[in-house]
Backbone as CSV, one residue per row, in Angstrom:
resi,resn,N_x,N_y,N_z,CA_x,CA_y,CA_z,C_x,C_y,C_z
1,GLU,11.132,2.200,16.886,9.904,3.142,16.124,9.138,3.950,16.960
2,ALA,9.484,3.221,18.116,8.373,3.549,19.123,8.235,5.187,19.219
3,TYR,9.360,6.173,18.961,9.144,7.154,19.076,8.788,7.890,17.897
4,THR,8.709,7.246,16.609,8.275,7.835,15.518,6.846,7.883,15.084
5,LEU,6.065,6.999,15.733,4.657,7.096,15.564,4.000,7.820,16.094
6,PRO,4.233,8.500,17.336,3.467,9.861,18.009,3.712,10.854,16.990
7,LEU,5.314,10.893,16.511,5.458,12.140,15.520,5.025,11.984,14.627
8,GLY,4.556,10.778,14.021,4.239,10.424,12.688,2.477,11.087,12.805
9,ALA,1.998,10.248,13.972,0.445,10.574,14.281,0.424,12.254,14.093
10,VAL,1.004,12.833,14.749,1.064,14.586,15.018,1.104,15.036,13.690
11,ALA,2.117,14.695,12.498,2.481,15.022,11.507,1.529,14.861,10.450
12,LEU,0.815,13.906,10.757,-0.661,13.573,9.863,-1.518,14.251,10.277
13,ALA,-2.012,14.518,11.535,-2.952,15.097,11.908,-2.748,16.925,11.204
14,ALA,-1.687,17.357,11.386,-1.029,18.704,11.188,-1.470,18.548,9.384
15,GLY,-1.183,17.350,8.697,-0.968,17.440,7.650,-2.489,17.453,6.800
16,ALA,-3.257,16.786,7.790,-4.476,16.356,7.290,-5.370,17.992,7.253
17,TYR,-4.898,18.491,8.391,-5.377,20.113,8.782,-5.287,20.814,7.585
18,VAL,-3.929,21.040,7.111,-3.589,21.745,6.232,-4.644,21.155,4.660
19,ALA,-4.266,20.208,4.623,-5.023,19.680,3.125,-6.320,19.687,3.285
20,GLN,-6.792,19.864,4.061,-8.180,20.235,4.321,-8.578,21.766,3.913
21,ARG,-7.491,22.458,4.739,-7.737,23.940,4.630,-7.335,24.318,3.212
22,LYS,-6.162,23.884,2.458,-5.659,24.236,1.452,-5.865,23.032,0.224
23,PRO,-7.100,23.139,-0.265,-6.852,21.935,-1.390,-5.776,22.156,-2.474
24,ASP,-5.402,22.774,-2.826,-4.170,22.992,-4.040,-3.026,22.548,-3.978
25,ILE,-2.935,22.126,-2.415,-1.618,21.700,-2.224,-1.737,20.385,-2.395
26,SER,-0.633,19.789,-2.682,-0.493,18.182,-2.963,-0.473,17.380,-1.855
27,THR,-1.201,15.971,-1.706,-0.923,15.624,-0.400,0.454,14.714,-0.160
28,TRP,1.115,14.731,-1.281,2.266,14.141,-0.976,3.227,15.299,-0.197
29,THR,2.900,16.556,-0.101,3.844,17.859,0.566,2.878,17.662,2.256
30,THR,1.974,17.076,2.149,1.253,17.884,3.505,1.180,16.313,4.349
31,LEU,0.907,15.312,3.594,0.824,14.197,4.363,2.218,13.277,4.164
32,GLY,2.919,13.393,3.303,4.200,12.503,3.369,4.926,12.286,4.144
33,PRO,5.326,13.650,4.913,6.084,13.400,6.106,5.653,12.332,7.306
34,GLY,4.312,12.821,7.120,3.593,11.948,8.473,3.277,10.292,7.724
35,LEU,3.248,10.283,7.247,2.929,8.683,6.502,4.334,8.155,6.622
36,ALA,5.488,8.765,6.152,6.912,7.808,6.280,7.078,7.831,7.895
37,LEU,7.020,8.693,8.640,7.170,8.566,9.914,6.345,7.664,10.662
38,ALA,5.376,7.496,10.375,4.203,6.589,11.031,4.325,5.300,10.478
39,LEU,4.658,5.011,9.009,4.775,3.714,8.399,6.117,2.981,8.037
40,LEU,6.864,3.635,7.494,8.066,3.032,6.829,8.966,2.494,8.166
41,PRO,9.033,3.364,9.373,9.762,2.317,10.282,9.781,0.934,10.813
42,SER,8.671,0.726,10.761,8.099,-0.734,10.975,8.373,-1.729,9.735
43,VAL,8.347,-1.223,8.614,8.454,-2.069,7.150,9.812,-3.195,7.477
44,PRO,10.936,-2.813,7.773,12.037,-3.580,7.667,11.725,-4.958,9.034
45,GLN,11.471,-4.582,10.388,10.996,-5.526,10.831,9.828,-6.623,10.471
46,ALA,8.607,-6.155,10.006,7.810,-6.498,9.812,8.008,-7.401,8.466
47,LEU,8.919,-7.256,7.553,9.237,-8.055,6.662,10.175,-9.117,6.925
48,ALA,11.027,-8.857,8.025,11.915,-9.714,8.368,10.983,-10.982,9.071
49,ASP,10.006,-10.660,9.757,9.383,-11.578,10.339,7.701,-11.124,10.170
50,PRO,7.178,-11.530,9.031,5.794,-11.500,8.187,4.817,-11.675,9.485
51,THR,4.884,-12.697,10.395,3.910,-13.444,11.389,4.018,-12.871,12.635
52,GLU,4.506,-11.725,12.723,4.609,-11.053,13.944,3.689,-10.167,14.355
53,LEU,3.435,-9.948,15.309,2.265,-8.888,15.667,2.613,-7.626,14.925
54,ARG,3.864,-7.015,14.913,4.051,-5.673,14.398,3.884,-5.541,12.974
55,ALA,3.816,-6.712,12.166,3.409,-6.950,10.834,1.834,-6.722,10.827
56,LEU,1.274,-7.630,11.555,-0.214,-7.256,11.391,-0.448,-6.254,11.777
57,LEU,0.056,-5.110,13.028,-0.380,-3.795,13.049,0.118,-3.006,11.666
58,LEU,1.256,-3.257,11.067,1.276,-2.609,10.066,0.413,-2.781,8.862
59,GLY,0.113,-3.969,8.746,-1.036,-4.483,7.709,-2.212,-3.436,8.093
60,LEU,-2.496,-3.848,9.019,-4.117,-2.872,9.843,-3.780,-1.735,9.215
61,GLY,-2.536,-0.493,9.863,-2.606,0.721,9.379,-2.647,0.982,7.875
62,ALA,-1.643,0.089,6.993,-1.651,0.319,5.721,-3.080,0.360,5.145
63,VAL,-3.839,-0.587,5.781,-5.319,-1.044,5.179,-5.813,0.350,5.456
64,VAL,-6.126,0.958,6.731,-6.441,2.165,7.459,-6.211,3.339,6.040
65,VAL,-4.799,3.362,6.306,-4.373,4.742,5.353,-5.122,4.384,3.995
66,LEU,-4.830,3.304,3.322,-5.614,3.060,2.285,-6.861,3.206,1.756
67,ALA,-7.548,2.718,2.870,-9.094,3.193,2.716,-9.307,5.018,2.782
68,ALA,-8.817,5.811,3.827,-8.716,7.086,3.880,-8.268,7.532,2.565
69,GLY,-7.337,7.271,2.022,-6.947,7.906,0.517,-8.024,7.417,-0.206
70,VAL,-8.938,5.976,-0.148,-9.732,6.332,-1.576,-11.106,7.046,-1.355
71,LYS,-10.980,7.159,0.210,-12.349,7.989,0.732,-12.480,9.250,0.423
72,LEU,-11.123,9.787,0.920,-11.111,11.199,1.042,-10.458,11.773,-0.761
73,ALA,-9.783,10.485,-1.611,-9.068,10.774,-2.770,-7.963,11.660,-2.872
74,TRP,-7.123,11.023,-1.825,-6.057,11.725,-1.428,-4.998,10.454,-2.304
75,GLN,-4.012,10.858,-3.163,-3.178,10.251,-3.474,-1.872,9.392,-2.517
76,ALA,-1.760,10.670,-1.896,-0.276,9.948,-0.750,-0.722,8.862,0.090
77,PRO,-1.984,9.008,0.550,-2.029,7.727,1.492,-2.358,6.238,0.749
78,PHE,-3.525,6.872,-0.556,-3.838,5.768,-1.445,-2.549,4.910,-1.849
79,VAL,-1.697,5.484,-2.445,-0.068,4.978,-2.712,0.586,3.986,-1.590
80,ALA,0.905,5.046,-0.484,1.700,4.610,0.834,0.770,3.106,1.168
81,GLY,-0.639,3.092,1.334,-1.234,1.907,1.918,-1.151,1.015,0.754
82,VAL,-1.404,1.296,-0.562,-0.836,0.143,-1.470,0.551,-0.646,-1.564
83,VAL,1.326,0.209,-1.612,2.763,-0.511,-1.394,2.894,-1.268,-0.224
84,ILE,2.765,-0.813,0.687,2.916,-1.519,2.126,2.045,-2.749,2.008
85,ALA,0.843,-2.377,2.003,0.181,-3.770,2.182,0.497,-4.762,0.982
86,THR,0.871,-4.424,-0.318,1.360,-5.483,-1.172,2.440,-5.531,-0.792
87,LEU,3.458,-5.503,-0.263,4.692,-5.886,0.469,4.649,-6.859,1.629
88,LEU,3.659,-6.477,2.352,3.610,-7.696,3.450,2.604,-8.916,3.070
89,VAL,1.758,-8.622,2.057,1.052,-9.842,1.410,2.312,-10.845,0.404
90,LEU,3.097,-10.166,-0.226,4.080,-11.008,-1.132,4.909,-11.461,0.279
91,PHE,5.570,-11.347,1.083,6.493,-11.362,2.047,5.617,-12.920,3.068
92,ASN,4.291,-12.397,3.246,3.499,-13.698,3.592,3.404,-14.689,2.883
93,ILE,3.099,-14.373,1.600,3.085,-15.657,0.507,4.433,-16.179,0.095
94,GLY,5.712,-15.396,0.187,6.914,-16.174,-0.272,7.130,-17.374,0.240
95,PRO,7.116,-17.779,1.664,7.517,-19.398,2.144,6.499,-19.904,1.651
96,TYR,5.056,-19.989,1.296,4.416,-20.719,0.706,4.768,-21.097,-0.437
97,ALA,5.097,-19.822,-1.441,5.607,-20.700,-2.807,6.912,-21.256,-2.942
98,ASN,7.704,-21.006,-1.734,9.123,-21.571,-1.850,8.882,-23.291,-1.460
99,ALA,7.915,-23.699,-0.605,7.558,-24.962,0.186,6.683,-26.108,-0.955
100,ALA,6.210,-24.697,-2.013,5.145,-26.059,-2.783,6.310,-26.393,-4.111
101,PRO,5.766,-27.821,-4.211,6.580,-28.111,-5.726,6.695,-27.094,-6.695
102,ARG,7.893,-27.233,-7.437,8.037,-26.174,-8.689,6.987,-26.430,-9.687
103,VAL,6.378,-27.936,-10.158,5.399,-28.217,-11.178,4.166,-27.411,-10.508
104,VAL,3.940,-27.249,-9.230,2.374,-26.721,-9.166,2.882,-25.153,-9.352
105,VAL,3.991,-24.484,-8.567,3.994,-22.879,-8.995,3.841,-22.660,-10.355
106,ILE,4.788,-23.361,-10.732,4.833,-23.004,-12.978,3.299,-22.992,-13.145
107,ALA,2.615,-24.217,-12.831,1.196,-24.483,-13.235,0.159,-23.627,-12.804
108,VAL,0.372,-23.189,-11.504,-0.249,-21.702,-10.933,0.084,-20.330,-11.813
109,VAL,1.478,-20.235,-12.006,1.638,-18.790,-12.771,1.031,-18.845,-13.987
110,SER,1.324,-20.022,-14.488,0.843,-20.422,-16.019,-0.657,-19.863,-16.259
111,ALA,-1.334,-20.580,-15.166,-2.782,-20.430,-15.461,-2.870,-18.915,-15.111
112,ILE,-2.574,-18.251,-14.472,-2.567,-16.681,-14.011,-2.048,-15.914,-15.559
113,LEU,-1.188,-16.340,-15.924,-0.602,-15.657,-17.216,-1.684,-15.726,-18.267
114,LEU,-2.421,-17.116,-18.623,-3.232,-17.372,-19.265,-4.534,-16.646,-19.283
115,GLY,-5.201,-16.168,-17.915,-6.137,-15.675,-17.737,-5.550,-14.089,-17.926
116,VAL,-4.475,-13.664,-17.635,-4.619,-12.234,-17.925,-4.097,-12.168,-19.669
117,GLY,-3.866,-12.969,-20.238,-3.665,-12.853,-21.807,-5.311,-12.855,-22.610
118,ILE,-5.783,-13.664,-21.717,-7.186,-13.895,-22.141,-7.965,-12.401,-22.197
119,THR,-7.943,-11.874,-20.866,-8.489,-10.663,-20.734,-7.843,-9.616,-21.098
120,TRP,-6.949,-9.826,-21.505,-5.751,-8.227,-21.866,-6.423,-6.944,-22.294
121,GLU,-7.525,-7.122,-23.207,-7.774,-5.904,-23.754,-8.947,-4.969,-22.267
122,ASP,-9.271,-6.078,-21.845,-10.074,-5.293,-20.510,-9.072,-5.135,-19.604
123,ARG,-7.900,-5.546,-19.476,-6.802,-5.341,-18.243,-6.541,-3.572,-18.718
124,VAL,-6.257,-3.477,-19.790,-5.854,-2.263,-20.358,-6.589,-1.412,-20.166
125,ARG,-7.926,-1.357,-20.352,-8.817,-0.680,-20.259,-8.978,-0.051,-19.294
126,ASP,-9.135,-1.137,-18.041,-9.063,-1.274,-16.438,-8.044,-0.082,-15.944
127,GLY,-7.149,-0.796,-16.669,-5.470,0.160,-16.270,-5.560,1.673,-16.342
128,ARG,-6.140,2.015,-17.648,-6.284,3.002,-17.985,-7.140,4.051,-16.794
129,LYS,-7.996,3.450,-16.555,-8.933,4.104,-15.805,-8.575,4.411,-14.027
130,LEU,-7.548,3.079,-14.165,-6.908,3.154,-12.826,-5.992,4.333,-12.524
131,VAL,-5.218,4.265,-13.606,-4.133,5.518,-13.562,-4.846,6.768,-13.611
132,GLY,-5.948,7.082,-14.394,-6.388,8.249,-14.444,-7.298,8.420,-13.017
133,TYR,-7.574,7.383,-12.256,-8.272,7.600,-11.122,-7.496,8.063,-9.994
134,VAL,-5.817,7.305,-9.949,-4.934,7.597,-8.764,-4.253,9.445,-9.323
135,ARG,-4.347,9.791,-10.921,-3.996,10.851,-11.275,-5.079,12.098,-11.066
136,SER,-6.194,11.530,-10.586,-7.135,12.449,-10.351,-7.422,13.029,-9.120
137,MET,-6.352,12.007,-7.712,-6.215,12.070,-6.537,-5.384,13.373,-6.544
138,ARG,-5.558,14.004,-5.248,-4.918,15.410,-4.708,-3.480,14.716,-4.237
């Protein structure tokens, strides 16, 4: 993927330029190809070894893209950053969850589900606000 990152950076720069000049065009159209070229080629190897430097750099890149998406209210970088960061976190937590005794995992999951159940109405309201926020992005 050493050759895709520079091409992705150029595509992102061009897409950001077009997105700034023409606010009616979707960010998926303008930034999607650049995000795919810059981020996606590293995902398989980062997930195969989530403690490697590549995974750290990909995670940092995903957080930067996520922050840019939030700051500029652009949907494509926001969603791409959330998806890649979530995948990396889940693959980093996975080995620890497998190593823990099953009783501990069941207890933790039960406590989380109990908390979600108790605050269900608040979470539904917050979820609707989040969906509205993401839909309002370009």
